[in-house]
N, C-alpha and C positions, 0 to 999 in steps of 0.2 A: 636153336627156340628151348622156352626155360617156363615153369609152373614157378610161379613165384605166389609165395602163400603171403596178405601183407593185409593190413588196416587202412581203409580209410579219410576222410577226415573229415566233421558238418558241411557244412551249405556254405556258411561266414569265414573258417579256415577254407577252404578248397578254395572258394571267390580269393580269396587273399594274392595264395600264390601261383595260383593260375592270372592275376590282374603281375607280380611278380613276374613269370614267367613274361608276359607282354616283355613288360617292358623291356628285361635284357634283347628278348629277339626287336627291339626298338634300337636298340644302338650295337647290336650291335655280334650280340653271344648268343650260338643256338642251346634252345633250352628244350627239355619234354617236352614243353606244346610243339617242337619239329620235328624233331628225332626220332627215326623213323617212318613207322607207323602214324603219327600222331594220334592219335589213341586214346596219351598216357594221364594218368588219374594222380594228379598227389594223392603220397601213398608212406607208407612204411615196408619195407619189402623185412618177413621177419623170417625165412626161410625159401632156395632160392633153389628151384630141382631141375638137375638135367634129366632124371631120367623120372618117369611114373609111370599112374594105374590111378588116373579119375577117379573111377569111381574107386577107389581103394583109399587112396588120400580122404576125399571126405565124407569115410566111414571113419577112419579113425581124427581124424580129425573134432568129428562130429563127436565121435562115447568118448574121448578121450577132455573131463571139462578144461578149458582154458586158462588163467585168470592172470584178466589183461586189467589196463590202467586206462577208470572213461578217458582223461582229462594227460594231454600230453602236453609242452612248453615247449619252443625252440627260441632260441633266445643265442642261436652262435652261428658262427658260417663253417666253416670245414673244407676242406681237400685232399681226398688219397693224391698216393704220390703219381698216382694215373692219370691226374685233373681233372677228373671228377668235384664237382664241390658240391657242396650240397646245405640242409636248413638243421642241425646239428638239438634231435631232440633230449632234456634230460633225461638220465639214463636214472630210472623207480626199477627198485627193487623188482614192480609190479610187469614192470617191461621188461627187466636180464630175463627170470625165469619165466614167463611165460612167456619168450623164444626158447626156452629151454624145455618146455614140455611141446612150443608144437614141431621144433627139431625132432623132439621123442615120437608122435604121432605120427610125422610122416619115417620118420625108419617103419617103423616099427612098419608102414601099409609100405617097403620092399622100395623106399622112394631114397634116389641120388642126392645129396650133401653139394651144393657146392661149398668149398671147400671155407671164404670168406662169413660163412655162414653155421661154423659151427660157435656155439655157444663156450663164448669167451674171447672168441674172437672177432664176432661178429661187430659192428659200431652201428648204431642208427644211426636211423637215413635220413632223409629226405634232399631226395634231388633232383636239385636245379639247372646245370651244366653236364654233361652227359660228355665232354670234352672240352673243356675250358684252357683258355691258352692264357698265360701266365703271363702279360699285358692285358689280361681282359681284367685284370682279376682287383685292379680296382675301382671299372665301369660296378662289379660286382659287388662288395663292398659298402661304396655306394650305397646298390638298391638295399641292399639285404638289411640292412641298419632302419634307413627308411622308415623300412615299416612291422621289425623282431620290435618286438617281441609278439609275438606272435607263440598264441592257448586254443588247439583243438578239441573238440568233442573228438573220438574214436567210433568207427564205423563197426559191425561184425568185420572177423572173419574173411573174406574175397582169399577167388583162389583168379590170381588172371596171371593168362600165357600175355609173355610179354612179344613173342611173335610178332599176334596182331591186336591186341589191346583186349581180344577178350574178353570177357567176362566170368568164369562159374560159379549157381553158388553153391557155396557151402552143402545148398538138399535142394538135392534139382528137385525143380518142380514138376509135380504130373500129371502127364500130361493123358 
């Protein structure tokens, strides 16, 4: 179980990505649409936490101003060596420094950061297929390049429990 600090997409970009997920699923490629709990949303993960205190993470992120880009541009397909394929956003200075600021904030709160999210090692990505077989790469590439480029307006920071898909608002609602 991990907690991710994410940026979600505007409604139109979300629709485009979900449509792409559905198209890939029809072609026989497992995407985040059906992976694990099935509650995934198109997103960019800025930090993945292996251990954390939710209240402290919220507090540290709320007190640390994070400058992030308002808009990102996806114009390429990427793959990690362990078969995860993804859309590549342009790594703007605001995106990279914003990610570093998020990491600093969650670390101040005592969270344990997954090593792939260390600033300077983090690769910004929007996951399409978490376990792509090499034989399916031409199918994925054809589908992806039919829809690229995709421009997305980013939502506010969102905390997502990756084991359930539960979203935790940065500022808890008062009950």
